[in-house]
C-alpha positions as CSV (number, residue, x, y, z in Angstrom):
1,M,-3.9,-47.8,69.0
2,P,-4.9,-44.0,70.4
3,D,-5.2,-41.0,67.8
4,V,-2.6,-39.2,69.5
5,I,0.5,-40.4,71.5
6,I,1.2,-37.5,74.2
7,L,5.3,-37.9,75.3
8,M,6.0,-35.6,78.3
9,G,9.6,-35.6,79.2
10,S,8.6,-35.7,82.9
11,K,5.3,-36.3,85.1
12,S,6.1,-32.0,85.9
13,D,4.7,-31.5,82.6
14,L,1.6,-33.1,83.3
15,P,-0.6,-30.0,84.0
16,H,0.4,-28.6,80.4
17,V,-0.5,-32.1,79.1
18,E,-3.6,-31.8,80.7
19,K,-4.6,-28.8,78.8
20,I,-3.8,-30.6,75.6
21,T,-6.2,-33.5,76.8
22,A,-9.0,-31.2,77.5
23,A,-8.7,-30.1,74.3
24,L,-8.2,-32.8,72.3
25,E,-11.2,-34.7,73.8
26,T,-13.2,-31.3,72.5
27,F,-12.3,-33.2,69.0
28,D,-12.9,-36.9,69.7
29,L,-9.2,-37.7,69.5
30,S,-8.5,-40.5,72.1
31,Y,-4.9,-40.3,73.2
32,R,-2.5,-42.2,75.4
33,M,0.2,-40.6,77.8
34,H,3.9,-41.3,78.1
35,V,6.6,-40.2,80.4
36,S,9.9,-40.7,78.6
37,S,13.1,-38.3,78.4
38,A,15.2,-38.1,75.1
39,H,17.9,-37.3,77.4
40,K,17.4,-39.6,80.6
41,S,15.3,-42.7,78.6
42,P,16.3,-42.2,75.3
43,A,16.4,-46.8,74.7
44,H,13.0,-46.3,76.3
45,L,12.0,-43.3,74.0
46,L,13.4,-44.9,70.9
47,N,11.4,-48.8,72.1
48,L,8.0,-46.7,72.2
49,L,8.4,-44.8,69.5
50,A,9.5,-48.2,67.5
51,Q,6.1,-50.0,68.5
52,Y,3.9,-47.2,67.5
53,N,5.7,-46.7,64.4
54,A,4.7,-50.2,63.6
55,E,1.2,-49.7,63.8
56,P,-0.6,-49.3,60.2
57,S,-3.2,-46.5,62.0
58,P,-3.2,-42.7,61.2
59,K,-1.9,-40.7,64.6
60,V,0.0,-38.1,65.8
61,F,2.3,-37.5,68.5
62,I,2.8,-34.8,70.8
63,T,5.8,-34.0,72.8
64,V,5.9,-31.9,75.8
65,A,8.8,-31.1,77.1
66,G,10.6,-28.0,78.8
67,R,14.3,-26.7,78.8
68,S,16.4,-28.4,76.5
69,N,13.9,-30.1,74.0
70,A,15.5,-33.0,72.4
71,L,12.6,-35.2,72.7
72,S,10.5,-33.5,69.6
73,G,13.6,-34.1,67.4
74,M,14.2,-37.4,68.5
75,A,10.5,-38.7,68.4
76,D,10.4,-37.0,64.9
77,A,13.0,-38.6,63.6
78,A,12.4,-42.0,64.7
79,V,8.4,-41.7,63.3
80,T,6.7,-41.3,60.7
81,A,4.0,-39.8,61.7
82,P,3.4,-35.9,62.1
83,V,5.0,-34.5,65.5
84,I,3.7,-31.5,67.2
85,A,6.3,-29.9,69.8
86,C,4.0,-28.1,72.2
87,P,6.5,-26.9,75.1
88,P,5.7,-25.7,78.3
89,Y,6.2,-22.1,79.3
90,S,8.9,-21.8,81.9
91,D,9.4,-18.1,84.0
92,A,12.4,-19.5,85.1
93,F,14.2,-18.4,81.8
94,A,11.5,-15.8,80.7
95,G,10.1,-18.3,77.8
96,G,13.9,-18.8,76.8
97,D,13.3,-22.9,76.8
98,V,11.1,-22.5,73.5
99,F,14.4,-21.8,71.8
100,S,15.4,-25.6,71.8
101,S,11.9,-26.5,69.8
102,I,12.3,-24.0,66.7
103,R,16.1,-25.0,65.0
104,M,15.9,-28.4,64.3
105,P,18.5,-30.4,61.7
106,S,17.8,-31.0,58.6
107,G,15.2,-33.8,57.7
108,V,13.6,-33.3,61.5
109,A,10.6,-31.3,61.2
110,P,8.3,-31.2,64.0
111,A,5.8,-28.5,64.2
112,L,5.8,-26.5,66.9
113,V,2.8,-25.1,68.0
114,L,2.9,-23.1,71.7
115,E,-0.3,-23.2,73.0
116,P,-2.1,-26.8,74.4
117,A,-5.7,-26.1,73.0
118,N,-3.7,-25.0,69.4
119,A,-2.1,-28.2,69.6
120,A,-5.1,-30.3,69.9
121,L,-6.7,-28.5,66.8
122,L,-4.0,-29.4,64.8
123,A,-3.6,-33.0,65.5
124,A,-7.8,-32.6,64.7
125,K,-7.2,-31.0,61.5
126,I,-4.2,-33.4,60.6
127,L,-6.4,-36.3,61.7
128,G,-9.0,-35.7,59.2
129,R,-11.7,-34.7,62.0
130,T,-13.2,-31.9,59.6
131,E,-16.9,-31.8,61.4
132,K,-15.7,-31.0,64.4
133,V,-13.1,-28.7,63.2
134,R,-15.9,-26.6,61.3
135,A,-18.0,-26.5,64.4
136,F,-15.1,-25.3,66.7
137,Q,-14.0,-22.7,63.9
138,Q,-18.2,-22.1,63.8
139,A,-18.3,-21.5,67.5
140,Q,-15.1,-19.3,67.0
141,T,-17.0,-17.0,64.8
142,E,-20.1,-16.9,66.6
143,K,-18.2,-15.6,69.9
144,L,-16.7,-13.1,67.6
145,I,-19.7,-11.3,66.3
146,R,-21.6,-11.5,69.7
147,D,-18.7,-9.9,71.3
148,N,-18.7,-7.3,67.9
149,E,-22.5,-6.6,68.7
150,S,-22.1,-6.3,72.5
151,L,-19.6,-3.3,71.8
152,Q,-22.0,-1.6,69.2
153,G,-24.7,-1.1,71.4
């Protein structure tokens, strides 16, 4: 069973998903990717979610859907594991697509994380990858200290 299940609304979301998977690998998180749409293939999506929901192992879902993001809400309503919505940015609507990921009905609560690397970081924290998260945070701190020192002369 993978640690993270990535659901993308269409294969055109793959470049965004690849940024997420690269970050997941830095935290040693296994993943599986699927294409399934809440709008175009709801029965397929619900079947897929039911299969993963039946597995007792800890997991996190990351959903990637542009335009109208019903995928994240539908996934969150159908599973007991955490869902992280990480929609791709769209120039076509000046980023306005994100609004479909912000408000959800009561009782539906996917987290919204806009940066792919941060979606992976949140998944690592949820799944208790404490040492990997600590190492990541330490590397961030060390970089900032080096950057500060380089400015001080």
